[in-house]
C-alpha positions as CSV (number, residue, x, y, z in Angstrom):
1,M,71.7,107.0,65.2
2,T,68.7,108.5,67.4
3,V,69.1,111.3,69.8
4,R,67.9,108.9,72.4
5,R,70.7,106.6,71.4
6,K,73.3,109.1,71.3
7,R,72.4,110.4,74.9
8,L,72.6,106.8,76.1
9,T,75.8,106.2,74.7
10,T,77.2,109.4,75.9
11,W,75.8,108.6,79.3
12,L,77.5,105.1,79.3
13,V,80.8,106.6,78.3
14,I,81.1,109.0,80.8
15,T,79.7,106.7,83.6
16,G,82.1,104.0,82.5
17,T,85.0,106.5,82.3
18,T,84.2,107.9,86.0
19,A,83.9,104.5,87.2
20,V,87.4,103.3,85.7
21,L,89.1,106.6,87.0
22,A,87.7,106.2,90.4
23,V,88.7,102.7,91.0
24,G,92.1,103.4,89.4
25,G,92.6,106.4,91.8
26,W,91.6,104.4,94.8
27,W,94.1,101.5,93.7
28,A,96.9,104.2,93.2
29,Y,96.0,105.6,96.7
30,Q,96.3,102.3,98.3
31,V,99.6,101.3,96.7
32,S,101.1,104.7,97.4
33,A,99.9,104.5,101.2
34,A,101.5,100.9,101.5
35,M,105.0,102.2,100.0
36,V,105.3,105.1,102.0
37,G,104.1,103.9,105.2
38,T,100.9,105.7,105.7
39,L,98.5,102.8,105.3
40,G,96.3,102.5,108.4
41,V,96.0,99.3,110.4
42,P,94.5,98.0,113.7
43,C,97.0,98.5,116.3
44,D,96.6,94.8,117.7
45,E,98.1,93.9,114.2
46,A,101.1,96.4,114.5
47,A,101.8,95.3,118.2
48,R,101.8,91.5,117.1
49,F,104.3,92.4,114.2
50,V,106.6,94.1,116.7
51,R,106.5,91.1,119.0
52,A,104.9,93.4,121.9
53,A,102.2,92.4,124.3
54,E,98.8,94.1,124.2
55,L,98.9,97.8,124.4
56,P,98.9,98.9,127.8
57,A,95.5,99.8,129.7
58,G,94.7,103.5,129.4
59,T,96.1,103.8,126.1
60,R,94.8,106.7,124.0
61,D,95.7,108.7,120.7
62,R,96.6,105.5,118.9
63,R,97.9,105.7,115.3
64,C,99.0,102.5,113.7
65,T,100.4,102.4,110.1
66,T,102.1,100.0,107.8
67,G,104.3,100.1,104.6
68,Q,106.1,97.7,102.4
69,W,108.7,98.7,99.8
70,L,111.8,96.8,100.2
71,S,111.0,95.5,103.7
72,I,107.9,95.4,105.7
73,S,107.4,98.1,108.4
74,Y,104.9,99.2,111.0
75,E,104.7,102.1,113.0
76,L,102.8,102.5,116.6
77,D,102.3,105.8,118.1
78,F,100.1,106.2,121.2
79,R,100.1,107.7,124.6
80,A,99.6,105.9,127.9
81,P,100.0,106.3,131.4
82,R,103.7,106.2,132.5
83,E,103.5,103.3,134.8
84,E,101.5,101.2,132.6
85,T,104.0,102.1,129.7
86,E,106.9,100.8,131.7
87,A,105.3,97.7,132.7
88,W,104.2,97.2,129.3
89,L,108.0,97.5,127.7
90,R,109.3,95.2,130.5
91,A,106.8,92.5,129.7
92,S,107.2,93.1,125.8
93,Y,111.1,93.6,125.8
94,P,112.7,92.2,128.9
95,D,116.1,92.3,127.4
96,M,115.8,96.0,126.2
97,E,117.9,98.7,127.8
98,I,116.5,102.2,127.7
99,S,119.1,105.0,127.0
100,W,118.4,108.5,128.0
101,G,120.7,110.4,125.5
102,C,118.5,110.4,122.4
103,S,117.9,113.1,119.9
104,G,114.5,113.7,119.2
105,A,113.3,111.8,122.4
106,D,113.5,111.8,126.2
107,A,114.4,108.0,126.2
108,C,114.7,105.3,123.3
109,G,115.8,101.8,123.1
110,R,116.5,99.1,120.4
111,A,114.9,95.7,121.3
112,Q,116.8,92.6,121.3
113,L,114.7,90.2,119.2
114,R,115.4,86.4,119.7
115,G,114.9,83.9,117.0
116,R,116.3,83.2,113.5
117,T,115.6,85.7,110.7
118,P,113.1,85.7,109.0
119,F,110.8,85.1,112.1
120,N,107.4,84.0,111.6
121,D,104.7,83.4,114.2
122,K,102.7,80.2,114.7
123,N,100.4,81.2,111.8
124,G,103.2,81.8,109.5
125,Q,102.8,85.6,109.5
126,R,106.1,87.3,109.0
127,L,107.2,89.5,112.2
128,A,109.9,92.2,112.9
129,D,113.6,91.5,112.8
130,G,114.2,94.9,114.3
131,V,112.4,97.3,116.8
132,N,113.2,100.9,117.7
133,I,111.5,102.4,120.5
134,E,111.2,106.2,121.6
135,L,109.7,107.7,124.5
136,D,108.7,111.1,125.4
137,H,107.5,112.0,129.0
138,E,104.6,114.6,128.8
139,D,103.0,116.7,131.2
140,G,101.4,114.7,134.1
141,D,101.9,111.2,134.4
142,V,101.7,110.3,130.4
143,T,104.4,108.9,128.2
144,H,104.4,109.3,124.3
145,V,105.4,106.1,122.7
146,R,106.6,105.7,119.1
147,I,107.6,102.0,118.0
148,S,108.9,101.3,114.4
149,G,109.3,97.6,113.7
150,F,111.0,96.3,110.3
151,T,112.3,93.3,108.6
152,V,115.5,93.0,107.0
């Protein structure tokens, strides 16, 4: 085998191995993130899953994730003006009662979702069977909202 051919073979082996390891690492990260619930998704998709209206006006610091292991879950975490948040919660979950005696939050609630389980939207996409909501009232007129939706 010539020196040139040895170099080419070595280069191809190293490049091929690096490519396989990079793709395998990326795939493992994606699977792991989906299992533990840290895979980022658009907040509109997460809001649809938890059967909520479009996020309130003035929403900032949005962070929405999804996960799937034994069930599907979505998490929404954002800050919004207090009045808009209250109106949004009333529009999204009209039957929900807010409780003020929550550990780890200023207020919390569990939405009463209507419909048969499993619940699918008009496009056949699976939606949440349960939704938990936590609210923290921060300085000024801002509410920190954390919503988790899940299937059973």
